[in-house]
Backbone as JSON Lines, residues from 0, in Angstrom:
{"i":0,"aa":"M","n":[-78.3,-66.79,272.31],"ca":[-77.81,-66.58,271.03],"c":[-78.91,-66.35,269.79]}
{"i":1,"aa":"P","n":[-80.15,-67.08,269.97],"ca":[-81.17,-66.96,269.13],"c":[-81.67,-65.44,269.14]}
{"i":2,"aa":"Q","n":[-81.81,-64.88,270.38],"ca":[-82.08,-63.46,270.47],"c":[-81.34,-62.62,269.7]}
{"i":3,"aa":"E","n":[-79.99,-62.72,269.48],"ca":[-79.03,-61.82,268.91],"c":[-79.36,-61.85,267.26]}
{"i":4,"aa":"Y","n":[-79.83,-62.88,266.86],"ca":[-79.98,-63.04,265.5],"c":[-81.43,-62.53,265.06]}
{"i":5,"aa":"S","n":[-82.33,-62.53,266.0],"ca":[-83.71,-62.26,265.72],"c":[-83.76,-60.69,265.19]}
{"i":6,"aa":"G","n":[-82.86,-60.04,265.75],"ca":[-82.83,-58.45,265.17],"c":[-82.35,-58.56,263.71]}
{"i":7,"aa":"I","n":[-81.48,-59.01,263.48],"ca":[-80.77,-59.2,262.19],"c":[-81.77,-59.7,261.23]}
{"i":8,"aa":"L","n":[-82.28,-60.93,261.77],"ca":[-83.29,-61.61,260.79],"c":[-84.5,-60.66,260.45]}
{"i":9,"aa":"M","n":[-84.98,-59.87,261.48],"ca":[-86.04,-59.02,261.14],"c":[-85.63,-58.06,260.03]}
{"i":10,"aa":"L","n":[-84.38,-57.4,260.15],"ca":[-83.9,-56.47,259.35],"c":[-83.81,-57.17,257.98]}
{"i":11,"aa":"V","n":[-83.19,-58.19,257.82],"ca":[-83.28,-58.78,256.49],"c":[-84.67,-59.06,255.88]}
{"i":12,"aa":"V","n":[-85.46,-59.47,256.69],"ca":[-86.89,-59.75,256.17],"c":[-87.55,-58.41,255.8]}
{"i":13,"aa":"F","n":[-87.28,-57.36,256.58],"ca":[-87.82,-56.0,256.19],"c":[-87.37,-55.58,254.92]}
{"i":14,"aa":"F","n":[-86.13,-55.66,254.55],"ca":[-85.46,-55.3,253.33],"c":[-85.91,-56.28,252.01]}
{"i":15,"aa":"A","n":[-86.25,-57.39,252.27],"ca":[-86.8,-58.03,251.32],"c":[-88.06,-57.9,250.97]}
{"i":16,"aa":"I","n":[-88.99,-57.68,251.93],"ca":[-90.28,-57.14,251.5],"c":[-90.13,-55.84,250.8]}
{"i":17,"aa":"M","n":[-89.52,-54.75,251.31],"ca":[-89.35,-53.7,250.64],"c":[-88.69,-53.75,249.15]}
{"i":18,"aa":"Y","n":[-87.92,-54.79,249.06],"ca":[-87.3,-55.1,247.57],"c":[-88.42,-55.48,246.7]}
{"i":19,"aa":"F","n":[-89.08,-56.34,247.0],"ca":[-90.15,-57.01,246.24],"c":[-91.44,-56.13,246.07]}
{"i":20,"aa":"T","n":[-91.69,-55.31,246.95],"ca":[-92.71,-54.51,246.78],"c":[-92.61,-53.0,246.17]}
{"i":21,"aa":"I","n":[-91.53,-52.65,246.3],"ca":[-91.19,-51.25,245.78],"c":[-90.01,-51.12,244.91]}
{"i":22,"aa":"I","n":[-88.91,-51.67,245.0],"ca":[-87.75,-51.57,244.11],"c":[-88.08,-52.43,242.82]}
{"i":23,"aa":"R","n":[-88.34,-53.64,242.96],"ca":[-88.58,-54.43,241.77],"c":[-89.58,-54.08,240.72]}
{"i":24,"aa":"P","n":[-90.71,-53.6,241.32],"ca":[-91.88,-53.14,240.43],"c":[-91.32,-51.85,239.76]}
{"i":25,"aa":"Q","n":[-90.59,-50.87,240.39],"ca":[-90.2,-49.76,239.86],"c":[-89.29,-49.94,238.79]}
{"i":26,"aa":"K","n":[-88.47,-50.92,238.86],"ca":[-87.43,-51.14,237.83],"c":[-88.1,-51.7,236.49]}
{"i":27,"aa":"K","n":[-89.15,-52.57,236.85],"ca":[-89.83,-53.04,235.71],"c":[-90.51,-52.16,234.96]}
{"i":28,"aa":"R","n":[-91.18,-51.28,235.57],"ca":[-91.72,-49.98,234.84],"c":[-90.91,-49.1,234.15]}
{"i":29,"aa":"E","n":[-89.67,-49.0,234.67],"ca":[-88.74,-48.09,234.11],"c":[-88.26,-48.81,232.74]}
{"i":30,"aa":"K","n":[-87.98,-50.11,232.76],"ca":[-87.48,-50.86,231.62],"c":[-88.66,-50.81,230.52]}
{"i":31,"aa":"E","n":[-89.9,-51.03,230.94],"ca":[-91.08,-51.0,229.96],"c":[-91.28,-49.56,229.28]}
{"i":32,"aa":"T","n":[-90.87,-48.42,230.13],"ca":[-90.98,-47.19,229.43],"c":[-89.66,-46.79,228.62]}
{"i":33,"aa":"K","n":[-88.69,-47.33,228.91],"ca":[-87.38,-47.18,228.03],"c":[-87.68,-47.97,226.72]}
{"i":34,"aa":"A","n":[-88.39,-49.14,226.96],"ca":[-88.43,-49.87,225.51],"c":[-89.57,-49.23,224.85]}
{"i":35,"aa":"M","n":[-90.49,-48.54,225.31],"ca":[-91.58,-47.92,224.65],"c":[-91.03,-46.58,224.01]}
{"i":36,"aa":"R","n":[-89.97,-45.85,224.64],"ca":[-89.44,-44.58,223.98],"c":[-88.37,-45.09,222.88]}
{"i":37,"aa":"D","n":[-87.76,-46.25,223.15],"ca":[-86.88,-46.62,222.24],"c":[-87.55,-47.26,220.82]}
{"i":38,"aa":"S","n":[-88.9,-47.5,220.92],"ca":[-89.52,-48.11,219.77],"c":[-90.44,-47.06,219.17]}
{"i":39,"aa":"L","n":[-90.13,-45.61,219.49],"ca":[-91.14,-44.77,218.92],"c":[-90.56,-44.71,217.4]}
{"i":40,"aa":"A","n":[-91.73,-44.41,216.49],"ca":[-91.58,-44.38,215.26],"c":[-92.49,-43.29,214.6]}
{"i":41,"aa":"T","n":[-92.07,-42.65,213.33],"ca":[-92.62,-41.8,212.74],"c":[-94.16,-42.0,212.46]}
{"i":42,"aa":"G","n":[-95.05,-41.13,212.87],"ca":[-96.48,-41.57,212.54],"c":[-97.15,-42.25,214.0]}
{"i":43,"aa":"D","n":[-96.44,-42.35,215.06],"ca":[-97.07,-42.8,216.16],"c":[-97.59,-41.39,216.82]}
{"i":44,"aa":"E","n":[-98.89,-41.64,217.3],"ca":[-99.36,-40.66,218.16],"c":[-99.27,-40.98,219.66]}
{"i":45,"aa":"V","n":[-98.83,-39.78,220.26],"ca":[-98.16,-39.88,221.77],"c":[-98.84,-38.84,222.49]}
{"i":46,"aa":"I","n":[-98.76,-39.0,223.87],"ca":[-99.05,-38.02,224.9],"c":[-97.87,-37.76,225.74]}
{"i":47,"aa":"T","n":[-97.38,-36.64,225.71],"ca":[-96.21,-36.34,226.57],"c":[-96.69,-36.43,228.05]}
{"i":48,"aa":"I","n":[-95.66,-36.38,228.98],"ca":[-95.81,-36.24,230.46],"c":[-96.63,-35.1,230.82]}
{"i":49,"aa":"G","n":[-96.49,-33.9,230.06],"ca":[-97.28,-32.84,230.39],"c":[-98.61,-32.7,229.83]}
{"i":50,"aa":"G","n":[-99.11,-33.75,229.1],"ca":[-100.57,-33.95,228.71],"c":[-100.71,-33.39,227.24]}
{"i":51,"aa":"I","n":[-99.69,-33.03,226.64],"ca":[-99.89,-32.6,225.11],"c":[-99.96,-33.86,224.22]}
{"i":52,"aa":"H","n":[-100.81,-33.98,223.42],"ca":[-101.22,-34.88,222.31],"c":[-100.64,-34.38,221.03]}
{"i":53,"aa":"G","n":[-99.81,-35.41,220.44],"ca":[-99.37,-34.94,219.12],"c":[-98.93,-36.13,218.27]}
{"i":54,"aa":"K","n":[-98.59,-35.95,217.09],"ca":[-98.01,-36.93,216.14],"c":[-96.55,-36.92,215.98]}
{"i":55,"aa":"V","n":[-95.82,-37.89,216.01],"ca":[-94.44,-38.11,215.74],"c":[-93.94,-37.74,214.28]}
{"i":56,"aa":"V","n":[-93.45,-36.73,214.24],"ca":[-92.98,-36.35,212.89],"c":[-91.52,-36.68,212.56]}
{"i":57,"aa":"K","n":[-90.65,-36.41,213.59],"ca":[-89.4,-36.51,213.54],"c":[-88.63,-37.08,214.79]}
{"i":58,"aa":"I","n":[-87.71,-37.88,214.5],"ca":[-87.06,-38.65,215.79],"c":[-85.55,-38.37,215.57]}
{"i":59,"aa":"N","n":[-84.71,-37.85,216.38],"ca":[-83.2,-37.74,216.73],"c":[-82.9,-38.68,217.8]}
{"i":60,"aa":"D","n":[-81.62,-38.42,218.23],"ca":[-81.19,-39.49,219.37],"c":[-82.12,-39.06,220.7]}
{"i":61,"aa":"E","n":[-81.94,-37.97,220.99],"ca":[-82.76,-37.56,222.19],"c":[-83.98,-36.71,221.99]}
{"i":62,"aa":"I","n":[-84.2,-36.22,220.67],"ca":[-85.3,-35.23,220.57],"c":[-86.2,-35.66,219.67]}
{"i":63,"aa":"V","n":[-87.44,-35.47,219.91],"ca":[-88.62,-36.04,219.37],"c":[-89.48,-34.74,218.76]}
{"i":64,"aa":"T","n":[-89.86,-34.67,217.53],"ca":[-90.66,-33.6,216.98],"c":[-92.05,-34.01,216.94]}
{"i":65,"aa":"L","n":[-92.75,-33.41,217.48],"ca":[-94.23,-33.63,217.49],"c":[-95.17,-32.6,216.6]}
{"i":66,"aa":"E","n":[-96.01,-33.07,216.05],"ca":[-96.93,-32.05,215.24],"c":[-98.47,-32.26,216.07]}
{"i":67,"aa":"M","n":[-98.86,-30.96,216.39],"ca":[-100.06,-30.67,217.03],"c":[-101.26,-30.91,216.15]}
{"i":68,"aa":"P","n":[-102.46,-31.4,216.49],"ca":[-103.45,-31.5,215.53],"c":[-103.93,-30.25,214.98]}
{"i":69,"aa":"F","n":[-104.08,-29.32,215.69],"ca":[-104.68,-27.98,215.35],"c":[-103.52,-26.99,215.07]}
{"i":70,"aa":"G","n":[-103.64,-26.57,213.86],"ca":[-102.69,-25.43,213.32],"c":[-101.45,-26.04,212.74]}
{"i":71,"aa":"K","n":[-101.42,-27.3,212.88],"ca":[-100.11,-28.12,212.36],"c":[-98.95,-27.47,212.85]}
{"i":72,"aa":"Q","n":[-98.91,-27.04,214.17],"ca":[-97.6,-26.4,214.81],"c":[-96.72,-27.73,215.28]}
{"i":73,"aa":"R","n":[-95.4,-27.67,215.17],"ca":[-94.44,-28.59,215.42],"c":[-93.61,-28.29,216.62]}
{"i":74,"aa":"I","n":[-93.55,-28.96,217.79],"ca":[-92.77,-28.84,218.84],"c":[-91.87,-29.77,219.01]}
{"i":75,"aa":"E","n":[-90.67,-29.57,219.54],"ca":[-89.46,-30.51,219.87],"c":[-89.58,-30.84,221.25]}
{"i":76,"aa":"F","n":[-89.47,-32.12,221.76],"ca":[-89.48,-32.6,223.07],"c":[-88.23,-33.45,223.23]}
{"i":77,"aa":"S","n":[-87.77,-33.46,224.45],"ca":[-86.86,-34.49,224.65],"c":[-87.59,-35.84,224.85]}
{"i":78,"aa":"K","n":[-86.92,-36.92,224.45],"ca":[-87.4,-38.35,224.44],"c":[-88.01,-38.69,225.78]}
{"i":79,"aa":"W","n":[-87.41,-38.34,226.94],"ca":[-87.89,-38.64,228.14],"c":[-89.26,-38.15,228.45]}
{"i":80,"aa":"A","n":[-89.56,-37.0,227.82],"ca":[-90.89,-36.47,227.98],"c":[-92.14,-37.17,227.59]}
{"i":81,"aa":"I","n":[-91.85,-38.22,226.65],"ca":[-92.95,-38.93,226.08],"c":[-93.62,-39.8,227.14]}
{"i":82,"aa":"G","n":[-94.6,-39.49,227.26],"ca":[-95.33,-40.4,228.68],"c":[-96.07,-41.8,228.09]}
{"i":83,"aa":"S","n":[-96.68,-41.76,226.85],"ca":[-97.21,-43.02,226.42],"c":[-97.62,-42.83,224.71]}
{"i":84,"aa":"V","n":[-97.92,-44.08,224.21],"ca":[-98.05,-44.06,222.86],"c":[-99.52,-44.5,222.59]}
{"i":85,"aa":"T","n":[-100.4,-43.65,221.96],"ca":[-101.81,-44.05,222.06],"c":[-102.15,-44.69,220.8]}
{"i":86,"aa":"K","n":[-101.36,-44.5,219.75],"ca":[-101.89,-45.07,218.6],"c":[-100.38,-45.4,217.68]}
{"i":87,"aa":"K","n":[-100.29,-46.51,217.31],"ca":[-98.97,-46.85,216.37],"c":[-99.07,-46.28,215.03]}
{"i":88,"aa":"G","n":[-98.03,-45.96,214.46],"ca":[-98.09,-45.46,213.07],"c":[-98.37,-46.34,211.91]}
{"i":89,"aa":"K","n":[-98.67,-45.98,210.88],"ca":[-99.57,-46.58,209.99],"c":[-98.4,-48.09,209.36]}
{"i":90,"aa":"E","n":[-97.14,-47.49,209.39],"ca":[-96.13,-48.49,208.73],"c":[-95.85,-49.42,209.81]}
{"i":91,"aa":"K","n":[-95.72,-49.06,211.09],"ca":[-95.52,-49.93,212.19],"c":[-96.54,-50.95,212.4]}
{"i":92,"aa":"A","n":[-97.92,-50.45,212.09],"ca":[-99.02,-51.14,212.4],"c":[-99.1,-52.27,211.22]}
{"i":93,"aa":"A","n":[-98.81,-51.72,210.07],"ca":[-98.89,-52.85,209.02],"c":[-97.86,-53.95,209.12]}
{"i":94,"aa":"K","n":[-96.75,-53.5,209.6],"ca":[-95.75,-54.42,209.67],"c":[-96.17,-55.67,210.83]}
{"i":95,"aa":"E","n":[-96.77,-55.06,211.72],"ca":[-97.18,-56.04,212.94],"c":[-98.34,-56.81,212.48]}
{"i":96,"aa":"E","n":[-99.25,-56.21,211.56],"ca":[-100.28,-57.11,211.08],"c":[-99.61,-58.3,210.22]}
{"i":97,"aa":"V","n":[-98.75,-57.93,209.3],"ca":[-97.94,-58.88,208.3],"c":[-97.23,-59.98,209.33]}
{"i":98,"aa":"V","n":[-96.84,-59.55,210.35],"ca":[-96.14,-60.52,211.25],"c":[-97.1,-61.52,211.87]}
{"i":99,"aa":"K","n":[-98.18,-60.94,212.44],"ca":[-99.32,-61.76,212.74],"c":[-99.99,-62.77,211.89]}
{"i":100,"aa":"E","n":[-100.11,-62.32,210.62],"ca":[-100.63,-63.21,209.63],"c":[-99.81,-64.24,209.44]}
{"i":101,"aa":"E","n":[-98.31,-64.1,209.44],"ca":[-97.48,-65.1,209.15],"c":[-97.38,-66.22,210.11]}
{"i":102,"aa":"I","n":[-97.55,-65.68,211.42],"ca":[-97.46,-66.5,212.75],"c":[-98.73,-67.43,212.51]}
{"i":103,"aa":"E","n":[-99.87,-66.76,212.07],"ca":[-101.05,-67.7,212.07],"c":[-100.98,-68.76,210.8]}
{"i":104,"aa":"E","n":[-100.54,-68.28,209.74],"ca":[-100.28,-69.34,208.66],"c":[-99.37,-70.41,209.02]}
{"i":105,"aa":"N","n":[-98.41,-70.11,209.72],"ca":[-97.36,-71.25,210.34],"c":[-98.12,-72.23,211.18]}
{"i":106,"aa":"V","n":[-98.82,-71.49,212.11],"ca":[-99.68,-72.36,213.11],"c":[-100.54,-73.33,212.34]}
{"i":107,"aa":"D","n":[-101.33,-72.76,211.36],"ca":[-102.29,-73.44,210.57],"c":[-101.69,-74.57,209.79]}
{"i":108,"aa":"D","n":[-100.58,-74.42,209.05],"ca":[-99.6,-75.27,208.43],"c":[-99.32,-76.45,209.44]}
{"i":109,"aa":"K","n":[-99.01,-76.11,210.66],"ca":[-98.55,-77.09,211.54],"c":[-99.66,-77.95,212.04]}
{"i":110,"aa":"E","n":[-100.65,-77.3,212.09],"ca":[-102.01,-78.09,212.36],"c":[-102.51,-79.08,211.43]}
{"i":111,"aa":"D","n":[-102.3,-78.57,209.98],"ca":[-102.83,-79.5,208.86],"c":[-101.72,-80.65,208.74]}
{"i":112,"aa":"D","n":[-100.42,-80.24,209.26],"ca":[-99.6,-81.52,209.04],"c":[-99.83,-82.73,209.95]}
{"i":113,"aa":"K","n":[-100.53,-82.28,211.17],"ca":[-100.79,-83.3,212.2],"c":[-101.9,-84.2,211.55]}
């Protein structure tokens, strides 16, 4: 009886190892990439999956227009072609700084109350 279940047990263990080493990390990376592409804003500097560097000028549902640094050329890309964001736009960076300052002020106020 135990020998019959050992084959099934080995199969289950093998699939569990495959899930935790390959499938789960890949899904996590896909979520992070989707979040990055959804948070694109005008002014962000990005690199496409083809290696083209540019600044986001316009964003539609599935099309991103990039302005190249030399010659001020504009090229449209699909959103899925954006590989990474190298620098956040001025507006977004300013908003993030304001939020950080507010959080720091709240923490300081709470420490003073103690």
